[in-house]
N, C-alpha and C positions, 0 to 999 in steps of 0.2 A: 577545381578540386576533383580528383578522380575517385570514384566510389567502386569498391570491390563488389562483384556480383557473386551471389551464391546460387548454384544450380538447385532448382526446386525438385527434390526427389524425396522418396520416403526415407525417414531416419530409421536406421536399424535399431530394433529393440535390443537393448544391451543386457537387461536382466529382468526377470520376473521373480521376485523373491517372496517366500512364504512369510507369515507373521513372525515365525521363529527367527529366521535369518535377518529380518528387518529390525530386530531388537525391539519389537513391539512388546510392551509389558501388559500384564493383567491390570485392569483399572485400579488405581489407588483411590480409596474413598476418603474425602475430606470435606467436612461441613456440608454434607448432603449433596455434594457433587463428586464426580470421579474424574480422574486424570489418566490419560494414556501417553506414555513417553515413547519416542521412537527415534531412530537414527539410521541414516543410510550407511550400510556397512563400509568401514574404512574411511568414513568422512572425517575431515578436520573440523567439522561443524555443519549442522543441519538447520536450515532456515526456512520453515514453512511461511508462505506469504499470503495464501488465499485458500479458503474452504468453501465448497458449494453445498447445495441442499442435499446431496447424496453422501456427504461426508468425504468426498474426494478432496485431497489436499495437494496443492502444488507449491513448489518453492525451489530452492537451489541448495547445493552443498559444495564445500570446498574439497578439492582433491589435492591442492597445494595452496600455499598462501596467496597465489596469484591467479589460480584457475578454478572456475566454478562450473558445475554441470547442473542440469535440471532433473527434477524427480516428480513423479506423480504417485501418490499413495491412495489406494482404494480403501473403502470402509472396512474391508476384511484384513487390512494390514499389508496387503501385497504392494510392493514398490516396483515401479518401472523407472529406470534412469534413462536420460536421453541428452543428446547434444544436437544443436543445429549443425547440419553438415558444413564443414569448413570453418566453424567457429572456434575461437580460442576459449571463450567462456560463454556459458548460457545461463541466463537468470530469468526464470518464469516469475511473473508478478501477479497474475490474475487468472481465475478459472471460472467458467460459466456453468449453468445448470447441465448442459450437455456434455461437459468434460473437455471443452475446447480451452486451450491455454494460450495466453499471450505473454510476451516478455521481451527481453533485450538480449541480443547476441553481439559479442565483440569479435570482429574479424580484422586482424591486423591492428591498425590504429583507429578503426571506424566501428561505431556502435549503431545498430538499427534494429527494427522490430521484426518479430516473427509471430506466427500463429501455429500451434501444434493442435490439429484437430483430434477429436476423440478416437478416430480410427488410426492415428499414428502419422498421418500426412503432415508435413511441415512446409509452410510457405513463408517467405521473407518479404519484407517491403522496405527497401532502402530509403526511398526518397518521398517526402511530401511534395517537393518541387524539384527542380533541376539541381538544387544546391543544398538541400536540407535532408538530414537523416531523421527518420521517424522513430521515436522511442515511446512505446506504449506503456500505459499504467493500468488499463482496465478493459475487459471485454464483457459484453452483455449477452443475454440469452439469444439474441438474434445475430450474433457474430459481429456486431459493430464494435469498433475499438476506439478508444480515446487515449491521447497522450500528448507528448511535447516534442519539439525539435528546436535546434539552435538556428536562429535566423542570421541574415547577413550582417546584422549589427552585433552578433555574438551574444544575443539575448534570447531568452526562452519564449517560444510562441506555441500555443496549443493547437491541436488538430483532432478531427474525428475521421475515421475511415469506415466506409460502408462495407457491408459484406461483399459487395461487388468490387471493392478495391478503390472506390472514389474518395479522394481526400477533400476535406473542408478545413480551412485554417480558422483559428480563434485568436483574436488579438484585442487586448484592452490596454488602455493607457499609453498607446503609441509603441512603435517598433523598438524604441530604445529602452522601454521598461518591460521587465519580464512578465509574461503571462504563463501561469503554471496550472495545468489541468491535473486534478487529483481524483475525480470520481465520475462514473457514468452509470445510469440506471437502465432498466429494460425498455423504457419509453424513448431512450435516446437523449435524455437530458444530461448535460454535462455541468459539473461544478469545478471550481478552482479559485485561484486568487491572482492578483496582479499588483505590481508596484505602482505607486502614485507619486507625483512630484509635490503634492501638498505637504505643508510643514506639519500638520497635525495627523492626518490620515496617511500613514506610510504605505499601508497595504490594505486593499479592499478585496471582497470576494464577488464572484459572478455566478449566475445561473444562465445557461444557454440552452434554449429549447430547440428541438429538431426543425421547427418551422422558421427558425431565424430570430425569434423573439428572445431578448435577453434582459436580465435584471442585475443591477449591482447593489451591494449592500455592505454595511459595517454594523458591528454590534453596538447597541445603544449604551455605550459607556462614556461618561464625560471625563475627559482628561485635561480640560481647561484649554486656555489659549496657547500654552507653552508645552503641552504634552505630546505624546506620540501614541497612536493607536493602530494596531495591525489586526486584521481579521482574515483567517485562513480556513475556508471551507475544505472539508476533507472527504466527505462521503455523502451519498444521497440514496435513499431507498425508493421503491417503486411508487410510493405515494407522494414523493417530493419533499419529505422531511430530510433536513440536512444536519449533519454533525460537523463540528469544526472546533478550532481553538482560536483564542485571541490573546493579544499581549497589549497591556495598557501601561504606559509610563507617564506619571503625573507631571513630569517636567523634563525638558531637554537638557537640564543641567546634570553634571555628574553626581552620582549618589542619590538620584531621585528614586522614589518608591515605584517598583515595577510589579505588575500582577500578570500571571499567565493562567488562564482558565479555559474551560470548555463551554461550548454553546450548542443549543438545539434551535433550529429555525423551522417553524411549521410551514406547511404549504401556503398558509395565509400570511406569512411574514411575521409571526409572533416569536419573539426570542425568549429562551430560558437559559440562564447562565448557571454553570455548576463548577464545582472544584472537588477533585479527589483529594485525599489526605496527603498532598504533596504537590509537586510541580509537574504538570502534564508534559510528557515527552513530545517534543516537536520535531526531532530529527533522530534517525536511527543510531544505535550504538555502533561505534567503530569496533570492528573485529580484527581485521588485518589492515595494514597501511596501504590500502588499495584505493586509488582515486583516479577514476576514468573521466571525470568531468561529466558524470551521468546526469541526465534530466529526468530520470525515471520517476522521482517524487512519489514513492510509495506512501499509501495512506498511513497516518499515525492514529487516526480514529476511524472506526468502522461501525456503520449502523445497519441493522437488519430491518425487515418489514414490520416487526412488532414495535420498533423504536428502541430496542436495546442497543447500547453503545459500548464497544470494547476499546480499550486503549491501555496506556501505561503511564506511570508517574514515578518520580524520584523522590524519596523521602529525605528528611533532614540529614541523614547519615550518608546520603549519596547512593543508597541502594534502590534499584529499580524494581517495581512490582506491576503486575497487571491489575486492571479494574474493569468492572462491568457496571453500567448504569442502566436501570430499568426505566420504562416510560413514566413511572411515577416519581422518579427522582432519587430512588435508593441506590447508593453506590456501594459496591462490594469489592474489597481488595482481595487479591489472591496470588498465590505462588504454588506451583506444583510441589508435592512433598519433597523435602530436602532440596528444594530449588531456590535459586537466587538470581537476581538480575533478569527478571522476567519481562519479556516483550510480547504483548498481544498484538497480532497483526490483522486478524480477520474474524468476523462472527457471521454465522449463517442464520437462516430464518428460523431454525429450531433452537437457536441459542448456543450452539457449539462454538467454542472459541479455539482458534489455532494460533500458535506462536512458537517461541523458543525461549530457553532458559539455560542455566548452568547448574549442574549438581554441585553440592558443597565439596565433594571429593574430586571434582574435576572442573575447575573454573576456566579452562582453556578451550574446551570443546563443547559447542552449543548443542543442546538436545532439542528436538522438536517435541511439541506437546499438543494434545487435544484436551480441552476442558469440557466435560459433558455435564449438563445440568441435571438435576434430579428428575427422573421420569414423571 
């Protein structure tokens, strides 16, 4: 397989826009929290994916139904848009405390990883090995990246990339079973999940320490001898507390009772299960019929240092809402004012949540939002 190479040079800054032109709104107050909505001008949809401790937000927006570009929104509302040079589509997925961004770029028929540093420099990394394209999901404060690639068996395998550019692969359950990395913390610890061949446990989760030590786990839910249990770690904070979701089917027979819920796993291995007032969203909403076979696996649950968890759920009417769960177990549902089909994608250590939603008067163009907790 021949891989396209991208020259590593500075990306031109395409625009620096004031809060007015970024369509940033005055905060709307609701239930002692406030919301700021924003959109990249001219976008067919704005999708914030990650927020850092300084309120900088990164994500992507559609310029056509098949083409995306990246954006970086500062705390004052100024937006910079960018492309990876030579790329058809650019999709940032994670931002660290310094403002470095990682994500995926599509060049021709190939997707691979990039880092856009806070000073605007862009580097790409095509291959984990001679035949594998690296697709990042997370970057930590030290510039380390974690993500996934498709191996020679056409299955997903995880990887980490050091700041110096050295790759380490992560594989559980054998090369024919998918290993999916979803989270990385500042200590270099990686979490994710992998497929198993066992009849009861279909999917288990893993924790991989930077020293090579690893642990596997499943939630303590009894599905009997004929059930199916899946455990998917999604996010890990600096203390090692993990948030994720699980699915339990009480029988392998059609029509069996199924439950999807969330879990918190403490650094000591203690589990707490929880359920928002609906079904936890475990895959992103489809916006355009765009399928690149991506292994990006963006987080569906995000946990901060305090132990607050942000995510989304679908109610009985099929409407999607955001939720936040505090460390004491209280779950609060939310939607921005006049908003619907809310997707929460990231929470920072101050409790600010980023995501996207649709106004009731425009259910075709996604708006970005910030949910600011009461000071």
